N, C-alpha and C positions, 0 to 999 in steps of 0.2 A: 209381357212374357218373362218368366223367370230366367235369369242368366244361368249358364252352365257353370258348375263348380269344376275347376280345373286343378289337378294336382301336378305341380310343375317339377317335381323331383321324384321320379321313379326309374327303376332299372329293368331292362329286358335284354337277354342275350340271344341273338339269333343262333339257331342250332348249327348252322354252317360255320359260324365264327368259332364256336366251341370245338367243332371237329377240326378246323384249320389250326387252332392253337395246338391241339394234340399232334397233328401231323408235323408241325414245326418244332415240336418238343419245347414249347413255351409253357412253363408251369402256370396252371390256372389258379391253384391255391384255395379253392373253395368247393363245397358241395352244393349243387343247385337243387332247389325244390322245383316242382312243376310250375310254380307261380312266376318263375323267372322267364318263362316262355308264355305265349298266349294260350291260355287254357280256360275252360269254363270256370275253374276256381278263381282265376284272376278277375274275370268279369263279375262273378258273384260277389267277390269282395268289394269291388267298386260299387255295385248296386246297393249292397248293405250299408255302405258308408255314405251313400248319396253323392259319390264322385261320378261326374258325367264324362270327363276326359282325363287322360294322363299324358304328360310329356315324358317320352321315353328316351333313354340313352343307356349305353353299356357302362358298367362300373369297372373296377380294377379286374384284370391287369391292363385293360385298354389295348391300344394297337401299337404302342411305341416301346415295347419291351424286348425287341430283337434288333434286326437290321433296318436301315432306311427302306430297303426294297420290300421287306416283309411288312413294314408299317404302311406303305402305299397299298399293297395287296389286301391287307386286312381292313384298311379303311374303306376301300371300294366294296369289299364283300359286305361289311357291316352296313354301309349306307344303302347298298342295293337291297339287302334283305329288310332293313328298316323301312325303306320306301314302299316295298311290296306290302308290308303290314299296314302302313298308314293308308295306302290306297284301298286296301280291302276293308278296313274298318276305321271310319273317321273319328272314333272315340280316342284314337291315338295320334299324338303329334310327335314327329320324329326329329331328333337332333343328330347332326352328323358327327362322326368320329373323324379326326384329321391326323395325317402322318407328320407330326411336328418335328420328327427327326430330319425331315426335308421340307423346310418352311415354304419354299416356292411351290413344291408339289402340294402342300397343304392348301395354299391359296387356290390352286387349280381344282382341287377336290372340293373345297368349300363352294366354289362357283358351280361346279357340276351338281353337287348335292342340292343346292338351293334352286338353281335355274332349270335343271333337267329332271331331278328326282322329286322336287317339291318338299324337301325337308325345310324346317322352319328356323334353323340356327345350328350352332355347333356346341359340342361339349368338349372341354379340355381339362387336363389334370394340372395340379399345381407344380408338378416337377416333370421335366422331360429329360430323362437320362442324366440327372444331376444338375440340369440347368433350370434356372428360375424363369418363369414365363413373362417377366417384365423385360428380359433382355431384348435388345433391338433387332436381333435376327428374327424374332417372332412378330415384329410390328407389321410386316406386310399382311399377315393374317388378320390382324385387327383392322387394318385399313380396308381390307376386302370386306370384312363383316360390316363395318360402318357404311361402306358404299352400298352394300346389298340391303342394309337396313335390318339385319337379323341379329339376334342376341347371341352372346357367347356365355355359356354356362360353365362356371369354374368349380370343379369338384376336387377334393383332396385325394392324394395318393400317399402311400407309405413313404416317409422320408428315408434318406440314407442312414440316419441315426436311429432307426426304428427300435433297436434293441432296448433302449431305455423305456419303451412303452410295453414291451412284451412280457416283462416279469409279472405285471398285474393286469394283463389284458386291457391295457389302456390305449391301444392304437386308435380304435374308433371312438373311444371315450374322450381322450385328450389330444392325441396325435393329429387326427383329422381336423378338428377345429383349429388347432394351432397352425397347421399348414395353410388353411384357408386365410387365417388372419395375416400370416406372413406374406402370402402371395398378393392379397388385396392391398396391403400397406405398401408393398414394393411397387405395385402397379400405380398407386396414387403418387408415390414419390418420384416415379420415373419420368413423369411428364406426359405419359401416354394420353391421358384424358384432357390434357391441355392442348395437344395436337388434334385429338379426335373427340371433341366435346359431345358428339352425338352417339358415340359407341355405347352399346347396351351390354353391360356386364352383369351377370346374375351370379351371386355368391351362394353356395350351398350352406346348409346348417346354420341359418341365421347369421351368416358372416363370421362364424367361429366366435372369437371373443371380442370382436370389434365393438359391439354396443357398450361393453364394459370399459374398454381401453381407449376410447376415442380421445378423451382429454389428454391422456398420457402421450398418445401419438402426436397430437398437435404440439404439446410442450416440447417433445423431442425435436421436432422440426424447428421450433423457435430457438431452442438452446444450442443445438449442434449446427454450426455454420456449414459444415461439410455436406449437409443434405439439402441445402437451400439453392444449389446451383441449377436444379432442373424445374423447380416450381417455386413461386414466390407466395402464392396463397397457401394457407394451412392445408395439410393433407385431408382433413375432414371435408373440405370443399369438394374434393374429387371423390372421396369415399361416399359422400352423400349422393353422388350421381349414380352409384351402383344400386342394383336391386338385390334383395335378399329373399331366399325362400324361407318359409316359416317352420322348417323341420327342426324344431326345438322342443315344443310341447311344454315348455316351462313358462308359466305366466309372467313372473318378474322379468325374465329375459325378453320375452315378446313385447312386454310393455316398454322396456328400455329401448328396444329397437324402434318401436313406433314413435316414441317420444322424440327420437333424433331424426329418423328418416321420414316419418309420416307414413300413413297407410298407403299412399300412392307409390311407394317403393317396395312393398312387400307382396309376395305371391305365396300361395299355399304350397306346402311341400311335405312329403311323408317319408321319403327314402324307401318306399315299398319296393320289393317285398322283404327287405332285410329285417328279420326278427324283431327285436325289442324297439328299434327305432322306426320301423316301417309300418306302423299301425294306421290304417286308413281312417278309421272312425275317430281315433284319438287326434289325428292331425286337424280334422275339421272342428271337433269339439274344443280343442285348446284355443283355437282362434275365436270361436263363438263365445267362449267363457270370458273373453276380455270385455264383453258388453260394449262394443263399439257402436257408434251410430250406424244406421242401416247403410248409408253411402260408403263409409269406411270399410265395413264388413264386406260389402259387395265388391269393393276394389280388391281386397286381398283374396277373396274366394274366386273371383271371376274376371273382373274388368281389366285389371293390370295384365293378366295373362293373355286375354284377348288382344290387348294392344301390343304386347311384346311379340306374340307368336302369330299375329295376323290370322287368327283362326276363329271364324264365326259362321 
């Protein structure tokens, strides 16, 4: 039987979440097409591209853009609504949003989302109100995810210095990949995966610029003694434990990532339904164009996601 093709990077905003942002006067900052909610058009797009299932999470602004109390409220609302959708239609695999402004509340919400609601992991952003996600106050969340055996999807958010990207509309072009690169490198250097070797981290957008900079990152760890206090192995050892989604669509970059991580660490990703990056058909075709052997192709399109999200 043919394996299901699973797109591991798509976004969907529950209507109630959008309404609550408005009620709380939290800027949404974008205009949504109908495809950001479950509509016949979204299903049609999937069918045309041959996509059988989508992993869904909310995108920016997320749930941590106000007070800790609002973050808890928004997380519960998003997770409840996402769970309803996944129960109604098993073509969708839901990831939990977490109130990282209150890390212990985030641990409780992750457990509720997985054990009670049936969500398959969590999605977090690279910045939490100016804090980097490798900071130890967030480690209880990673410990909980590791114990539950669920993945944590790491997605970029606009950095505090975003103005340098605004002049040429470079935030999503360069800013987001750079933020993912920084967050993943810091996580590797922090010793998190030394403590939690079975933690499943999934990096969006092919890991940003990691495939290109891996040698430089290892050289920095070797040369600068100040960064050797938490890990003794090179950072690449821990970065290689992370998964990447293939939302790149650029053959040389995809090939570079596969050469280092291997097909067993890549999953399909489109960033649907965001305009120029979220083209479903293109995300499948760009991977098929690599002319991998059938087992490697199957891993990226299906098997790795089935293993990660325990959805079969």
